[in-house]
C-alpha positions in Angstrom: 4.4 9.1 -33.2 2.3 11.6 -31.4 2.6 13.3 -28.1 0.2 10.8 -26.2 1.9 7.9 -27.6 5.2 9.2 -26.5 3.7 9.7 -22.9 1.9 6.4 -22.7 5.2 4.6 -24.0 7.4 6.4 -21.4 4.9 5.3 -18.8 4.9 1.6 -19.9 8.8 1.8 -20.0 8.9 2.8 -16.3 6.0 0.6 -15.1 7.7 -2.5 -16.7 10.4 -2.0 -14.2 8.1 -2.0 -11.1 8.3 -4.8 -8.6 5.0 -5.9 -8.0 5.7 -8.0 -5.1 6.5 -4.4 -3.6 3.1 -3.2 -4.8 1.4 -6.2 -3.0 3.4 -6.1 -0.1 2.6 -2.3 0.6 -1.0 -3.1 -0.1 -0.9 -5.6 2.7 0.9 -3.1 5.0 -2.2 -0.7 4.4 -4.6 -3.4 5.0 -3.0 -3.7 8.7 -2.8 -0.1 9.5 -5.2 1.5 11.6 -4.8 4.7 9.9 -3.0 5.8 6.7 -1.1 9.2 6.3 0.1 10.7 3.1 3.0 13.3 2.5 4.5 14.9 -0.5 5.3 18.3 -1.7 4.3 19.9 -5.3 2.9 17.5 -7.7 4.1 14.7 -5.5 1.8 15.6 -2.8 -1.1 16.0 -5.5 -0.4 12.3 -6.4 -0.6 11.7 -2.6 -3.8 13.8 -2.0 -5.5 11.9 -5.1 -4.4 8.3 -3.3 -5.6 9.4 0.5 -8.9 10.3 -1.3 -9.3 6.7 -3.3 -8.1 5.0 0.2 -11.0 6.8 2.0 -13.6 5.7 -0.9 -12.2 2.0 0.0 -13.1 2.6 3.5 -9.8 3.3 4.9 -9.0 5.9 7.3 -6.5 8.3 5.7 -5.0 11.7 6.0 -3.1 13.8 4.2 -0.1 15.5 6.4 -0.4 19.2 6.7 -4.4 19.4 6.7 -6.2 21.3 9.7 -7.9 18.2 10.5 -4.8 15.7 10.5 -4.6 13.9 14.0 -1.1 12.8 15.4 0.6 9.8 13.9 0.9 7.1 16.2 2.4 3.5 16.6 1.2 0.9 13.8 -0.1 3.7 11.5 1.3 3.9 7.9 2.8 7.0 6.5 3.3 7.0 2.7 6.0 9.4 1.7 6.4 10.4 -1.7 9.4 12.2 -3.3 10.9 11.4 -6.5 14.5 12.7 -5.3 14.0 11.2 -2.2 15.4 14.3 -0.6 12.7 16.8 -0.3 13.3 18.1 3.3 9.7 18.2 4.5 8.8 14.7 3.2 12.0 13.4 5.1 11.4 15.0 8.2 7.9 14.0 8.5 9.2 10.8 7.6 11.6 10.6 10.4 9.1 11.7 13.1 6.6 8.9 12.2 9.5 6.4 12.2 10.2 7.7 15.9 6.9 7.0 17.0 6.6 3.5 15.8 4.6 4.0 12.6 5.4 2.1 9.4 7.0 4.2 6.6 6.5 3.5 3.1 8.7 5.5 0.7 7.5 6.4 -2.9 10.6 7.5 -4.7 12.8 7.3 -7.6 16.2 7.0 -5.7 16.9 4.0 -3.6 19.9 5.7 -2.2 18.3 8.7 -0.9 17.6 9.9 2.6 13.8 8.9 2.6 14.6 5.5 1.3 17.0 5.4 4.3 14.1 6.1 6.8 11.5 3.7 5.1 10.4 0.1 6.1 9.3 -0.4 2.5 10.4 1.2 -0.7 8.2 1.4 -4.0 10.9 2.3 -6.4 9.4 4.2 -9.2 12.7 4.6 -11.6 11.3 7.6 -13.7 12.7 10.9 -14.5 12.4 13.2 -11.9 13.2 17.1 -12.2 16.9 16.3 -11.8 17.0 13.6 -14.3 20.0 11.6 -12.7 21.5 8.8 -14.4 19.7 5.8 -12.6 16.1 7.3 -13.6 14.6 6.1 -17.3 14.5 9.4 -19.3 11.9 11.5 -20.5 11.0 13.9 -23.1 8.4 15.4 -20.5 9.4 18.4 -18.4 10.6 18.2 -14.9 9.1 15.2 -13.0 6.0 14.7 -15.0 6.8 10.8 -15.9 7.6 10.1 -12.3 4.3 11.9 -10.9 2.3 10.0 -13.7 3.9 6.8 -12.8 3.4 7.2 -9.1 -0.6 7.8 -10.0 -0.6 4.6 -11.6 1.2 2.6 -9.0 -0.7 4.1 -6.1 -3.9 3.2 -8.1 -2.5 -0.2 -8.6 -2.2 -0.5 -4.7 -5.7 0.8 -4.3 -6.9 -2.1 -6.6 -5.3 -4.7 -4.5 -6.5 -3.1 -1.3 -10.1 -3.2 -2.7 -10.0 -6.9 -3.8 -8.9 -7.7 -0.1 -11.5 -5.6 1.4 -14.2 -6.7 -1.0 -15.0 -2.9 -2.1 -16.1 -2.2 -5.5 -17.3 1.0 -7.4 -21.0 0.7 -5.6 -19.5 0.9 -2.2 -16.7 3.4 -2.9 -19.3 5.8 -4.5 -21.2 5.5 -1.4 -18.5 7.2 0.5 -17.8 9.6 -2.3 -18.7 13.1 -1.8 -22.4 14.0 -1.9 -22.1 17.9 -1.7 -20.7 18.8 -5.2 
């Protein structure tokens, strides 16, 4: 088996464990949100940024926490917080703050017993190997949290597909919102 097949097989093995009801539930939460905020550190943050961008393409008002143009989160907004371990301090802190003002917190993590999961209103459990490679995570030959990041990207894209179907967005309408200053 070549390396690409190995990676694809690992991703498939994790995604088979994904609860599609949770994917649908999270998409429904986003549809109700006046605004959607995304937070994550490192590669999880990069997956979050890609998600926020795609949501913008689909017509959502979305922000990345930490950017200079990100406004204050408010009641009824949704925060999507991504951390494989569920214990990244900045992500947990932001989630606690969002919860304190009445925002809905969606955690995306490999750890259902984490501080992040405890704060969250909804949890999208991605049982993939993180950099800690603890017992409840599905193993990986890839370094650090690559498998978690890959699976997060696919799971968040699935949420985007559900969101797009509900809002009747398509490639043409998304492309109209795509940057034209490139």
